[in-house]
N, C-alpha and C positions, 0 to 999 in steps of 0.2 A: 532398325536398331535392336528391337526386341528379339528378332529372329537370330541376329548375330550373337547376342549374349547367350541365347539358348544353345546354339551350336558350340560355343566355348564351354558352356557348362557341361554339355554332353561329352565333349572331348576330354575335359578334366576328370569327369566321372569315370570314363573308360580307362584312364591312366591307372595302372595297377597299384602304384604307390598311394595314390589318392584313395583308392578302394580300401587298401590295407589300413590307412590312417583313420578313415571313417569307421571301418569295422572295429578297430581297436578302441576308438573313442566311444562307440556305442556299447561295446563289451565292457569297458571299464565303468561306464555309467550304469549298466545293468548290475554289475557285480558290487557296486557301492550301495545298491538298494538293500535295506535291512532285511527284507524278506529273503534275499538270496545270500545271506551272510555265511551259510554253510557250504557254499560252492567255492572250490579252490580258485586261486587267482589265475592259474593256467589249467583249466579243466580239460580232461581227456573225455572221450566218448564214454568210456567205462565209468568215470566219475559221475557224469550226468545221468547215465543209465541207472546206476546204483541209487542216486538221489531220487530219481523218478520212482523207482521200485519202493523206496522208503516211504514216499508219499502215498503210493498205492497199497502199501501194507505187505508187499512181498519181500521186504528187506527189513533189517533191524538195526537200530542204533545201539552201540555198545560203548559204555564208558570204561576207559582204561585208566586205572589208578596206578601211578608210578610210586616208587618206594619213598619219595619225598612228599607223598600225599597230594601232589598235583595231579590233575586228570585232564583228559581230552577225549573227544568222541570220535568213533569211526563208524562207518556204515558198511554192512556186508549183507549179502542175500540170506534169506532164511535157510537155504540149503548149503550154506558155507561150511567149510571144514576149518580145522584149527590152522592149517597152512594158509588158507585164505585170510583168516584173521591176522596172522603174523605178517602177511604181505601188506594188508591194509594198514597195520600199525607202522611197518617200515616206511611206507609211502607217506603217511601222515607225519611221522617224526622227521623224515627227511625234508618235507615241506616246511615244517616249523623251524628246523635248524637253518634251512636255506634263507628263510625270511629274517631270522635273527642275526646269523653270522656269515652269511654268504656260503660259498662252496665248502662243504665239510664232509669227509668220508666217515661213515659209521660202519664198523664191521658187524654185520648182523649175525654172521656165523659165530663170532665170539660171544655176542649177547645171548643167542639162543643156546649156546653150550654152557653158559654160566647162570642163566636166569630162565625161569619158566613162568607161564601164565597160570593163574589159579582162579577158580570160581567156586565159592563156598567150600574152600579147602580141598577141592578136587583139582589135581594137577593136570593141565592140558598138555600131555607129553606126546601122544600119538597124533602126528600131523594129519593123518587120513581120517580121523574120527570127526563126525559131524558135531557142530556146536550144540545142536538140539539134544544130542545124546548126553551132554554134560549139564543139561537144564538151562542153557543160555537162551534167552529170548530177548525181545525188544526191551531196551532200557536196563539191561543187566549190567553189573559191574564186574570187571575182570581185573585182577591185581597182578603186578610183577612181583616175583619173589626170587631170592637167590636159590639156585638149585645146582647141585653137582650130581651128575649121573654116576651110577655105580661103575666100577671097573669092568664089570661083565659086559656092559653095553659099549664101553669105549676100548675095545680090544684093538691094539695096533699090532700088525704083524712085524716081527723083527726084521730089520733090514739085513740082507745078506751082503755084508760089506766085504769086498775084495775076495770073495769065495773063489773066483776063477784064478786069481794070482797065487793063492796058497798052494794049490796043486802043482803049479809050474815051478815054484821055488824049491820043492823037495826033490825034483828030478835033477840028476846031474849028467 
């Protein structure tokens, strides 16, 4: 009888849905642990890698202060650029909004066109600059501020509307 129950247990374990459910229950139990509170609910390999680097000292935790004075933390590598920070902010905000309100689209292009990040009154405008060049290190605070770029940087070429048809209409 005992060998029969073992074979049933092995067969049920080999079932892929049983594996997935056991894995999900183990993962949810691990993520509910207070020590792992900073791990996202559906972590990617990059998230886990960044958190490991944070523990090893090769990544930094940055506090983002929004305009309503609320804040949240993101983790980026020590060699991160402003663009990496913006991507981490976008990922974190999307995760927070997803948990609060379900699926919601945020236009990051619009946000970065109208707002900028600042650290000690230094505007982080150049996406390719390193965070360390701006004095950002572990446990630094970065603020959101309204920002409108000058017209020099926002040149739009004039649309050549119906140029082709203007020449045709003058011929008879």
